[in-house]
Backbone as a printed PyTorch tensor [residue, N CA C, xyz], in Angstrom:
tensor([[[  0.8100,  -1.3610,   0.0690],
         [  0.2160,  -0.4040,   0.0880],
         [  0.8400,   1.3930,  -0.1840]],

        [[  0.7000,   2.1200,  -0.8710],
         [  1.2080,   3.6350,  -0.9370],
         [  0.4910,   4.4540,  -0.0850]],

        [[  1.0930,   4.9460,   0.8630],
         [  0.4770,   6.0010,   1.8850],
         [  1.3170,   7.4100,   1.6460]],

        [[  0.0680,   8.5160,   1.2430],
         [  0.7760,   9.9120,   1.1150],
         [  1.2750,  10.4500,   2.5120]],

        [[  1.8790,  11.5680,   2.1630],
         [  2.4430,  12.2000,   3.5550],
         [  1.2950,  12.5910,   4.0350]],

        [[  0.0300,  13.0100,   3.5440],
         [ -1.2920,  13.2790,   4.4230],
         [ -1.8880,  12.2810,   4.9670]],

        [[ -1.3440,  11.0200,   4.5720],
         [ -1.7940,   9.7480,   5.5040],
         [ -3.0360,   9.0270,   4.3350]],

        [[ -3.2560,   9.5860,   3.3720],
         [ -4.5940,   9.1720,   2.5380],
         [ -3.6460,   7.9210,   1.7470]],

        [[ -4.1470,   6.6870,   1.8020],
         [ -3.7720,   5.1370,   0.9150],
         [ -4.1210,   5.7120,  -0.4760]],

        [[ -3.0270,   5.6510,  -1.3490],
         [ -3.0770,   6.1440,  -2.7900],
         [ -3.2190,   4.6250,  -3.4820]],

        [[ -4.0860,   4.5440,  -4.4760],
         [ -3.9800,   3.3230,  -5.4750],
         [ -3.7480,   3.8010,  -6.9260]],

        [[ -2.8860,   3.6480,  -7.2160],
         [ -2.5840,   4.0510,  -8.9000],
         [ -3.1960,   3.3370, -10.0090]],

        [[ -3.1480,   4.0390, -11.0280],
         [ -3.6830,   2.8800, -11.8540],
         [ -5.6090,   3.3790, -12.4390]],

        [[ -5.9660,   2.7490, -13.3620],
         [ -7.4380,   2.5920, -13.6420],
         [ -7.7850,   4.2580, -13.7720]],

        [[ -7.0590,   4.6720, -14.5130],
         [ -7.3450,   6.6040, -14.5430],
         [ -7.4970,   6.9610, -13.2670]],

        [[ -6.9640,   6.4130, -12.3660],
         [ -7.2400,   7.2430, -10.8260],
         [ -8.5070,   6.9370, -10.3390]],

        [[ -9.5150,   6.3620, -10.8560],
         [-10.7750,   6.1470, -10.5050],
         [-10.7570,   5.4230,  -8.8690]],

        [[-10.1360,   4.7000,  -8.5620],
         [-10.3260,   4.0380,  -7.2580],
         [ -9.3650,   4.7930,  -6.1520]],

        [[ -8.5830,   5.6200,  -6.3580],
         [ -7.5880,   6.1750,  -5.4740],
         [ -8.2080,   7.1230,  -4.7540]],

        [[ -8.0660,   7.1020,  -3.2690],
         [ -8.7360,   8.1300,  -2.4260],
         [ -8.2290,   9.4010,  -2.6060]],

        [[ -6.8580,   9.4930,  -2.9970],
         [ -6.2550,  10.7850,  -3.3830],
         [ -6.2620,  11.5380,  -4.6910]],

        [[ -8.0550,  10.9950,  -5.2360],
         [ -7.9500,  11.7640,  -6.2500],
         [ -8.8800,  12.9990,  -6.3410]],

        [[ -9.0080,  13.5430,  -5.3930],
         [-10.1400,  14.3380,  -4.9530],
         [-11.4310,  14.3790,  -4.7460]],

        [[-12.0840,  13.0430,  -5.2780],
         [-13.6860,  12.5850,  -5.0250],
         [-14.1830,  11.6820,  -3.9170]],

        [[-13.0770,  11.6750,  -2.7340],
         [-13.6420,  10.7700,  -1.8850],
         [-13.4830,  11.8650,  -0.6520]],

        [[-14.7670,  11.1550,   0.3230],
         [-14.5280,  11.8300,   1.7120],
         [-13.9100,  10.9120,   2.7130]],

        [[-13.7560,  11.5040,   3.8650],
         [-13.2410,  10.7410,   5.0860],
         [-14.4120,  10.4800,   5.5790]],

        [[-14.4590,   9.9050,   7.0820],
         [-15.4880,   9.2710,   7.7190],
         [-16.3960,  10.6210,   8.1610]],

        [[-15.9340,  11.6400,   8.2950],
         [-16.4750,  12.9970,   8.7540],
         [-17.6100,  13.7240,   7.7620]],

        [[-17.0690,  13.1520,   6.1800],
         [-17.7670,  13.8680,   5.0860],
         [-16.8880,  14.8030,   4.8230]],

        [[-15.6720,  15.1840,   5.1940],
         [-14.7450,  16.1670,   4.4620],
         [-13.7670,  15.7020,   3.3140]],

        [[-14.0540,  16.3170,   2.3950],
         [-13.4360,  15.8240,   0.6630],
         [-11.8930,  15.7030,   1.0830]],

        [[-11.2580,  14.4860,   0.8790],
         [ -9.8390,  14.3450,   0.8310],
         [ -9.1310,  15.0640,  -0.0490]],

        [[ -8.1150,  15.5750,   0.0640],
         [ -7.4040,  16.5530,  -0.8050],
         [ -6.8110,  15.6630,  -1.8190]],

        [[ -7.0490,  16.5150,  -3.3750],
         [ -6.4020,  15.6920,  -4.4430],
         [ -4.8150,  15.9380,  -3.9440]],

        [[ -4.1820,  14.5230,  -4.3540],
         [ -2.9270,  14.3870,  -4.2630],
         [ -1.9770,  13.9010,  -5.6050]],

        [[ -2.6110,  14.1050,  -6.6180],
         [ -2.1330,  13.7510,  -7.7110],
         [ -0.8990,  14.5830,  -8.2060]],

        [[ -1.1710,  15.9590,  -8.0080],
         [  0.4740,  16.9320,  -8.0480],
         [  1.5800,  16.2230,  -7.7090]],

        [[  1.5650,  15.6120,  -6.3110],
         [  2.7950,  15.3490,  -5.8160],
         [  3.1550,  13.6420,  -5.5620]],

        [[  2.1630,  13.0420,  -6.3410],
         [  2.2460,  11.5410,  -6.3800],
         [  3.0800,  11.2860,  -7.3740]],

        [[  4.2500,  10.1650,  -6.8940],
         [  5.2760,   9.3830,  -7.5410],
         [  4.6410,   8.6870,  -8.4560]],

        [[  3.1950,   8.2560,  -8.3520],
         [  2.4640,   7.1790,  -9.2810],
         [  1.3290,   7.7800, -10.1760]],

        [[  1.6900,   9.1360, -10.1580],
         [  0.5360,   9.7080, -10.9420],
         [  0.6930,   9.1600, -12.4740]],

        [[  1.8710,   9.0810, -12.9300],
         [  1.9890,   8.6250, -14.3300],
         [  1.0710,   7.3480, -14.6390]],

        [[  1.2630,   6.4820, -13.5580],
         [  0.0600,   5.3700, -13.7530],
         [ -1.3220,   5.4460, -14.0540]],

        [[ -1.7140,   6.8650, -13.6910],
         [ -3.2410,   7.1440, -13.7640],
         [ -3.4990,   7.4910, -15.1530]],

        [[ -2.1430,   8.3140, -15.6580],
         [ -2.6960,   9.4050, -16.7230],
         [ -2.3000,   8.6300, -18.2160]],

        [[ -0.9790,   7.4240, -18.1740],
         [ -0.5960,   7.3330, -19.4360],
         [ -1.5780,   6.0130, -20.0010]],

        [[ -1.5240,   6.4610, -21.5310],
         [ -2.3750,   5.7620, -22.5100],
         [ -2.3520,   4.2840, -22.1390]],

        [[ -1.1330,   3.6770, -22.0870],
         [ -0.4400,   2.2370, -22.0470],
         [ -0.6110,   1.8250, -20.2990]],

        [[ -1.6220,   2.5840, -19.6560],
         [ -1.5570,   2.1470, -18.1220],
         [ -1.8070,   0.6440, -17.8160]],

        [[ -2.7220,   0.2650, -18.5280],
         [ -2.7540,  -1.3180, -18.3890],
         [ -1.6100,  -2.2640, -18.6060]],

        [[ -0.7710,  -1.5580, -19.8970],
         [  0.1890,  -2.7980, -20.0250],
         [  1.6000,  -2.4710, -19.2210]],

        [[  1.3690,  -1.3000, -18.8010],
         [  2.5420,  -0.7440, -17.7970],
         [  2.1740,  -1.4570, -16.5420]],

        [[  0.8930,  -1.7230, -16.1320],
         [  0.7690,  -2.5100, -14.7620],
         [  0.9400,  -3.6630, -15.0260]],

        [[  0.8910,  -4.5310, -16.2250],
         [  1.3500,  -5.8130, -16.3980],
         [  2.4670,  -6.3540, -16.5890]],

        [[  3.4490,  -5.1720, -16.3970],
         [  4.9870,  -5.0880, -16.5900],
         [  5.5680,  -4.5290, -15.3340]],

        [[  4.6960,  -4.0470, -14.3850],
         [  5.4830,  -3.3060, -13.2740],
         [  5.7520,  -4.3840, -12.0960]],

        [[  6.6410,  -4.2510, -11.1440],
         [  6.8880,  -5.1370, -10.3330],
         [  7.2000,  -4.3350,  -9.0710]],

        [[  6.8050,  -2.8900,  -8.9020],
         [  7.0230,  -2.2900,  -7.8290],
         [  5.8140,  -3.1300,  -6.6270]],

        [[  6.7850,  -3.2740,  -5.4420],
         [  6.1250,  -3.8680,  -4.3410],
         [  5.2490,  -3.4440,  -3.3980]],

        [[  5.2790,  -1.8270,  -3.7200],
         [  4.2490,  -0.9950,  -3.0060],
         [  2.9330,  -1.0750,  -3.5980]],

        [[  2.9440,  -1.0480,  -4.9840],
         [  1.7750,  -0.7730,  -5.8960],
         [  0.6990,  -2.2460,  -5.8820]],

        [[ -0.3630,  -1.6880,  -5.4560],
         [ -1.4350,  -3.0320,  -5.5790],
         [ -1.6230,  -3.7360,  -6.5550]],

        [[ -1.5920,  -2.9490,  -7.7980],
         [ -1.4640,  -3.6210,  -9.3070],
         [ -0.2860,  -4.3290,  -9.8870]],

        [[  0.5110,  -3.9780,  -9.3090],
         [  1.8500,  -4.5080, -10.2210],
         [  1.9460,  -6.0980,  -9.7530]],

        [[  2.8350,  -6.4610, -10.6690],
         [  2.7270,  -8.0310, -10.8620],
         [  3.5950,  -8.7420,  -9.5810]],

        [[  4.5210,  -7.9070,  -9.0490],
         [  4.9920,  -8.3900,  -7.5100],
         [  3.9670,  -8.7160,  -6.5380]],

        [[  2.8750,  -8.2640,  -6.4340],
         [  1.6500,  -8.3010,  -5.4820],
         [  0.7100,  -9.1560,  -5.9060]],

        [[  0.9710,  -9.8430,  -7.3390],
         [ -0.5350, -10.8560,  -7.6540],
         [  0.0960, -12.5040,  -7.3770]],

        [[ -0.8820, -12.9210,  -6.8050],
         [ -0.6100, -14.3170,  -6.3880],
         [ -0.4760, -14.9440,  -7.6680]],

        [[  0.4670, -15.8080,  -7.4360],
         [  0.9120, -16.7970,  -8.9520],
         [  0.3210, -18.0200,  -8.7100]]])
């Protein structure tokens, strides 16, 4: 799991739709979580046109989509 400096769990890939840091999610109090995309080291995974192929070739142990974390 990738944790942002603000404590938000980041989930790169899939155009950023599932990422809690995309600016569209709220915390348990209903406060909108800030968008972390500008400072995210994994933002390229959300915006690259070939992100599906990139995910299939990624072995980053922190990323939940990488091959390093898929059960074989």
